[in-house]
C-alpha positions as CSV (number, residue, x, y, z in Angstrom):
1,M,34.3,202.3,188.2
2,E,36.6,205.2,189.0
3,P,38.7,206.8,186.3
4,P,42.4,205.7,186.1
5,R,44.7,207.6,188.4
6,P,47.6,209.4,186.7
7,V,51.1,208.6,188.1
8,T,54.3,210.2,186.9
9,L,56.8,207.5,185.8
10,I,60.6,208.2,185.5
11,L,62.1,205.4,183.4
12,G,65.6,205.8,185.0
13,D,69.1,204.5,184.1
14,G,70.6,201.0,184.1
15,V,68.0,198.5,185.2
16,G,65.6,201.3,185.8
17,P,63.7,201.0,182.5
18,L,63.5,197.2,182.9
19,V,62.0,197.6,186.4
20,T,59.6,200.4,185.6
21,G,58.6,198.6,182.4
22,T,57.8,195.5,184.3
23,V,55.7,197.5,186.8
24,D,53.8,199.0,183.8
25,Q,53.1,195.5,182.4
26,V,51.9,194.2,185.8
27,M,49.6,197.2,186.2
28,E,48.2,196.6,182.7
29,A,47.7,192.9,183.3
30,M,45.9,193.6,186.5
31,H,43.7,196.2,184.9
32,A,44.8,198.5,187.7
33,P,43.1,201.9,187.6
34,V,46.4,203.7,186.9
35,Y,48.0,205.2,183.9
36,F,51.6,206.4,183.6
37,E,52.8,209.8,182.4
38,K,56.3,208.6,181.2
39,Y,59.4,210.7,181.4
40,D,62.8,209.7,179.9
41,V,65.0,211.3,182.5
42,H,68.6,210.3,183.2
43,G,71.0,210.8,186.0
44,D,73.6,212.6,183.9
45,M,71.2,215.5,183.3
46,K,72.2,218.8,185.0
47,T,68.6,220.0,185.8
48,V,65.2,218.5,186.4
49,P,62.9,219.2,183.4
50,P,60.2,221.6,184.5
51,E,57.5,219.5,182.9
52,L,58.5,216.6,185.1
53,I,58.1,218.7,188.3
54,E,54.7,220.0,187.0
55,S,53.6,216.4,186.4
56,I,54.6,215.2,189.9
57,K,53.0,218.2,191.6
58,K,49.8,217.6,189.6
59,N,49.7,213.8,190.2
60,K,51.1,213.8,193.8
61,V,52.9,210.5,193.2
62,C,55.8,209.3,191.1
63,L,57.4,206.0,190.4
64,K,61.0,206.4,189.6
65,G,63.5,203.9,188.1
66,G,67.0,204.2,189.6
67,L,68.9,207.3,188.4
68,K,72.7,207.1,188.3
69,T,74.6,209.6,190.4
70,L,77.7,211.1,188.9
71,V,80.7,211.0,191.2
72,G,82.6,214.2,191.8
73,G,82.1,217.5,190.0
74,G,80.2,219.3,192.7
75,V,76.9,218.9,190.9
76,S,73.8,217.7,192.9
77,S,72.3,214.5,191.6
78,L,68.8,214.6,190.0
79,N,67.7,212.5,193.0
80,V,68.8,215.3,195.4
81,L,67.3,218.0,193.1
82,L,63.9,216.2,193.0
83,R,63.9,215.9,196.8
84,K,64.7,219.6,197.3
85,E,62.3,220.9,194.7
86,L,59.4,218.8,196.1
87,D,60.3,219.1,199.8
88,L,60.5,215.3,200.2
89,Y,61.8,215.2,203.7
90,A,61.2,211.6,204.7
91,S,63.4,209.0,202.8
92,L,62.0,205.6,203.1
93,G,64.7,203.4,202.3
94,E,69.5,207.9,201.0
95,Y,72.2,210.7,202.3
96,A,72.5,214.2,200.8
97,G,75.5,215.9,202.4
98,L,77.0,219.3,202.0
99,K,80.6,219.2,201.2
100,H,83.3,221.3,199.5
101,E,87.1,221.3,199.1
102,V,88.6,223.8,201.5
103,V,92.0,223.6,199.9
104,P,93.3,221.0,197.4
105,G,93.3,217.7,199.2
106,V,91.1,218.8,202.2
107,V,87.4,218.2,202.0
108,E,85.0,219.5,204.6
109,S,81.6,217.7,204.9
110,L,78.8,219.4,206.8
111,K,75.9,217.6,208.4
112,V,73.1,220.1,209.0
113,I,70.5,219.2,211.7
114,T,67.7,221.6,212.6
115,K,65.1,221.4,215.3
116,F,62.3,221.8,212.7
117,C,63.5,219.0,210.4
118,S,64.3,216.7,213.4
119,E,60.8,217.1,214.8
120,R,59.2,216.8,211.3
121,I,61.0,213.5,210.5
122,T,60.4,212.1,214.0
123,K,56.7,212.9,213.8
124,Y,56.5,211.2,210.4
125,A,58.3,208.1,211.9
126,F,55.8,207.8,214.7
127,E,52.8,208.4,212.4
128,Y,54.2,205.7,210.1
129,A,54.6,203.3,213.0
130,Y,51.0,204.0,214.2
131,L,49.4,203.6,210.8
132,N,51.4,200.4,210.2
133,N,50.7,198.8,213.6
134,R,54.3,198.9,214.7
135,K,55.2,198.9,218.3
136,K,58.6,200.6,218.4
137,V,60.5,203.5,216.8
138,T,64.3,203.2,217.0
139,T,66.6,206.2,216.7
140,V,70.0,205.7,215.1
141,H,72.4,208.4,216.2
142,K,76.0,209.2,217.3
143,A,75.0,211.7,220.1
144,N,77.9,210.5,222.3
145,I,80.4,212.0,219.8
146,M,78.3,214.5,217.8
147,K,76.7,216.0,220.9
148,L,75.0,219.1,219.4
149,A,73.9,217.7,216.0
150,D,72.9,214.2,216.9
151,G,72.0,215.3,220.4
152,L,69.4,217.6,219.0
153,F,68.1,214.9,216.7
154,L,67.9,212.4,219.6
155,E,66.0,214.8,221.8
156,S,63.2,214.9,219.2
157,C,62.1,211.3,219.7
158,Q,62.2,209.0,222.7
159,Q,63.9,197.1,219.1
160,F,63.5,197.6,215.2
161,D,60.0,198.1,213.9
162,V,60.5,201.6,212.5
163,M,63.9,203.5,212.4
164,V,64.3,207.2,212.4
165,T,67.8,208.6,211.7
166,P,69.6,211.5,210.1
167,N,70.4,211.0,206.4
168,L,74.0,209.8,206.8
169,F,73.1,206.9,209.1
170,G,69.9,206.1,207.2
171,N,72.1,205.7,204.1
172,L,74.5,203.4,205.8
173,V,71.7,201.2,207.3
174,S,69.7,201.1,204.0
175,N,72.9,200.2,202.0
176,I,73.7,197.3,204.4
177,A,70.1,196.1,204.1
178,A,70.3,196.4,200.3
179,G,73.5,194.4,200.2
180,I,71.9,191.6,202.2
181,A,68.9,191.6,199.9
182,G,70.9,191.6,196.6
183,G,71.8,195.2,195.8
184,T,70.3,198.6,195.6
185,G,68.8,197.9,192.2
186,V,66.2,195.5,193.7
187,M,65.4,197.5,196.9
188,P,62.3,199.6,197.1
189,G,62.4,203.0,198.7
190,G,60.5,206.2,198.8
191,N,60.9,209.9,199.4
192,V,57.8,211.5,201.0
193,G,56.8,215.0,201.7
194,A,53.6,216.6,202.9
195,D,52.2,216.9,199.3
196,H,54.2,214.6,197.0
197,A,55.9,211.2,197.1
198,I,58.4,209.5,194.8
199,F,58.9,205.7,195.0
C-alpha cells in the first residue's frame, strides 16, 4: 500500500469550508490515500501566505474552497495572485483583466493576448481533448471586431467537446453554465500549469 499523498487544502469563504469539509469526510470514509494540509485563507487577505505557496509547490496539487473577491479598490484577488504566483495558465472552468481609471469616471480595461500564451493554452486544450477522447476543440472569439487580439488567438488553433477561449469569454461561458447548474458555488473548476494545479 502506498503512503498517503499530501494535498494542500484551502478552506475558503462562504460555503467553501462546508464543501471542502465534505470532501475531507468523503476521502476519510473512502480510506483514500490522501491527507490534507489545511490552510485557513480568506479572500479579504491582501497577500498569499508564503507557507501556502510552499505547500502547493511541494504537493503539486491543491483543493480550494471558493474565495470571495472584493469589488473595487484596485487590489488583485487571492485567486488571481495564486494563478500568477504558480503560473496557472489554463483555467478549467475565470477572467483576470487589467484595468485602471484613466480619469474619474473613465475606466480603461486591457485585454492582453500574446502569441506564446495563445499557443500554450491551445496546445493544452488539444492535449486535454486527446487524453479525454474528445473529438472537437471549439474556439470562442470575437476576431471579427478585435482583429489583432482575438485574431492572434484564433490563428493558434484551428461542435462543443472542448472549448479554448481567452479569459474574458471563458468567464462568460463558465458563468452561464454555472447559472444553469445552480450557481458558481456548486461548479467545479481548475487552474492548471505545467507544475501545479488548483481545483
